[in-house]
N, C-alpha and C positions, 0 to 999 in steps of 0.2 A: 499514401500517406496512412491507410487504413489496412495497407499488408503490412506496414512496417512495425504500424501500432499492433496489430495480430501477433506478429512474429515476436515481440519484444514480451506481451502478454505469454506466449508461448514459453517463452526459454526456458523463465523461472519453473514454470510447471513440470517439463521436461529434465531439468536439473532436478527437481525434487523426486521424480520416478526413476531415475538413472541413480539419485543416492540413496532411495529404499533397495532396489538391486543391491546396489555398492555393500551396504551394511550389512544384509541379508545373506548377502552369497560369503560376506566376509566374517561374520559371526558363527556361519553355518560350519563353516572351516575350520574356527578356532574350538568350537564345539565340540565336533567329531573325533579332532584330533587329541584332545586334552581328554576326552572321555575313554579315548582306545589307549593312552600311554600314561594312565592313570595321574594325569598334573593339571588336572580343570582349577586347582588352587590356584596353580601360577599363570593360569589362563583369564581368570581372574582377577588378579593382580595387574597384568598387563594391562587389558580394558581400565581399571579403576586410575590407574596412574595417567592415562593418556586424556578418558574423558572427565579428570579431573582437571587437568590442565585446559583443556579443550573450552570446559565450561566459566573456569577464573580469567583466563586471560584471551583464549585466541578467538571466542566467539563476540566477546562484548568490544574488544578491540580488532577485531576482523584481522589477527596478525599470526603471520607463522615465526615469528623472531624465534619463539622458543623450541621450535618442533623438533631440532635436531636435540636440542638441551634435553628436552622431553624422551626420545629415544634413550641417550646416556640413562637420566633418571629411570627408564624402563627397566632396562638391561641391570640395572646395580640395582634395582629394587627387588628382580625376578633371581637374582643368584643370591642375595642375603635371604631374603624369605624361603628360596630354595634350599637355603642349608641350612636352618633356624626349623623346616618342614621337616627335614629331613629323618631318617629314623637314627642315622648317625650322630644325632644331638639328641641327646637324652637331658641338655638342662647343662650349664656352665659347670658342674663339678662332672658330667657325663658327656664330654666328645670325645667320639671314636671316628671321626672320619678318616678314609683310607687314602693312602698316597694319591690315585687316579684323581678322587674328589677334588680334592686341596689344589692341585695342578689345573686341572680343568675350571675351578672356579675361580684362579690365578688369570687365567689366558684369557676368558670371558671378561674379566674385571678390568686388565691391562689394555684389552681393545677398546673397549666401550669408555672408558675414562679418557685415553689417546685419542681416539677419531671423534667424540663428544665436544671436546675441548678445542680441537681444531676447526668442529665446524660451527660453534658457537663463535670463537675469535672472528673467523671469518664473514658471517652473519652481521655481528658487530660492526665490524668494516664496514661490509659493502651495503648493510641496512637495509634489505629486500631480498627476497627471494621470489623472481617473474613467475617461474615453474606452478607456485600455488595461487595464481589470479584467478584460474576460470574454473577454479572450485569453490570459491567465496560466494558466488551467485545466487547460492541456496542453502539454508542451515544445516538440512540433510545430508545435501552433499558434499557439503565442508567436515562434518561430522565424521562422515564416512572416509577421510584422509585419515582421521586421528584414529580410527578404527581399525584402517589399516595397517598403520602405523605399530598397534596394538598386537595384532595377527603378525607382522611382521619379526616383532622384538620376540614375540614369543617363540615363533619356527625356526629363529635362527639361533635361541640361547637352548631349542629343544634338546639338543642330543647332552648338554649340561645337565638340566632339569631334568631328564631321565636319569642319568648318574645319579647324583642329589636322591632319588627318590629312592632308590638301593638301600641296600643296608652295605654294610663296611665290607669290603673283599669280596665282592659280590661274584670274582669270577676266581678262577684257579690257582692265579699267579696276580702278587701287587703288581708287580711289572711286568709287561711283554714287548717282544719286540714291536708288536704292532702301536702298541703305547707310544714306544721310542720315535718309531715311523709317523706316529700322528703330530707328536711334539717336534719331531724337525719339520715338518710339513707347515705348522704354523709359524715356526719362526720364518724359513722363506717366505712365507705372506705377508705376514707381521714386518718384516726387513721389506719388501716391496712396498708396502703401501705406504711406510714411514717415510722410504727414501722418494718416492714419488712424491708424495706431498710437500717434501721441502725443497723438492728440485724445483716445484712449479711455485714455492712460494717466492723463494730468491730468484727467480728468473722472473715474475710480475715486480719485482721490488727495483728492478733497474729501469730508466725512466726512458732507456732506448727501446725498450720491447710494450709500451704501450700501445694498446689497438692491435697487437700483433700475437699470433699463436706458439705455443712453445713448440720445439721441436728435436730437444736434447736429451742426455741424460736416457732414464728410461723411456721418456716420450718419443726416442727416435725408434725407441722397438714397438711401441705401443700406444695407439692414442688415448688409449685410458689406461695404465699400469697401474694404477691404485685400485681399477676393480678387478684386478687378475689377484692382484693380493688378496683382496679381500673375501674372492671365492676361495681362493687357495687355504685363507687363513680356516674356515668354516669346514674345508676337506679335513684338515688335520684335526678339528677338534671331534670332527663324527669318530674318525679314525680312533682317534686317543679313546675314544669310551665305546666301542664297537665291541670289546671283547665282553662287556657285561649285556649287550642286549639279546633281549628274546621276544619271540612271537611282534607284538605290533609296537614293541622298541624301535624295529628299523624304520619305524616313521622318521627316526631322528636324522635319518639323509635328506627327512626335508629341509634340512637349514643349507647346505650347498644348495641344493637343486633350486631353493628360493632366491637363494642372493642372486643364482645365475640370470633364473627367470627375472627378478625383477630389474637387475643392474643394466642385463641386456635387451631386454625388452617391452620394459616400463619405466621406470620413474628414474634411469641412469643415462645408458648411451640413445636412445631413441631422442629424448630433450635437449643433452648438451650438443650430439651431432647436428640435430636441427637448428641450433640457435647460433654452432660455428657454421653452418651452409650457408645460414641468412647474413652472417655476420664477413665471412670470405670465400663464400661461395664464386666460382668464377675465376679467384685469381691464380693463378697459372701456380702459384709455388705451393698453395693451400691444397689444389687438385694433386699435385705431383706427392705430397705427404700423403693425402687420403689414399692414393691410389697404390702405394708402395708401403702403406706401413698398416701391420694389423690392428683391430680395430681394439681387442683386448687381452687375447694371449699373443704374449712377445715374439719377435722372431730373435732367432741369434744376431743375426746382425742387422745392422742399420741399413734403413733403406739407400737407393742410389743416391748421390747429392743431385739436388735440383739446378740445372743450367739454364740460365733465363735465355741465351744465345739459341737452344735450341729449341725456343718456345716458337710456332711459326707466325709470321705477322696476320693480321689482319687486313 
């Protein structure tokens, strides 16, 4: 009993230490990147939005309900403030944004509003996101999650923020083949993410699918096709802005790299795969799907159909 009591005392202490490290590393990366790319004002905006929502709602209510909505608000605030702070904006009587700046702003805003509204509807429907429970044991650790979102939003939007910080027509050509390739890749990624989300929603609404896992549409080519779409989106954004990059501006490629790392190794795939394994692990059909379907990057063909008669008898 004494050992159990000691463990209960140590757990919040350990969480506090982890929280301090979590916040320190997160804010350190944010400070260094924003200093190198001259986008430190955007970094302050990102932290301000997330910490404000944390103090007003998340901390007193111990709630993650508006976490994803805050992410959307952060992206929108970053883009709007980035445009207002841009050298291309000299007041409402002197607006000189070039085509690249306008298109990148629209791309980021369209993605953030679409995904944010989808995630908000999902959390309102489900009522809770269990992924956050382990972070709420300590206020510093819980704050670290919101600091991480501030960093995440900043890094993801970084290519656009860098372009906004440039004077208009920062490259020799207002429109290049590289821009066109970036826009096309963004459209492909956006389409992949939207279609995957809609297919899953439609599948979940069918009563006969309750308690089952999805294996149709894009989900037959990838176990997480929406994540592939999101990674592709930010490759497109970065490529579309790269013609204006100089020196440390190439840190803008942290956008797709961060998306890939976080979705594959931190907050996306590991948590969802663990939940799926706990729910369906050991079921022959699920094990067949998992063994034959790529995790994120889709295959061109669907996996071979599952045949129950080929499962060996126990």
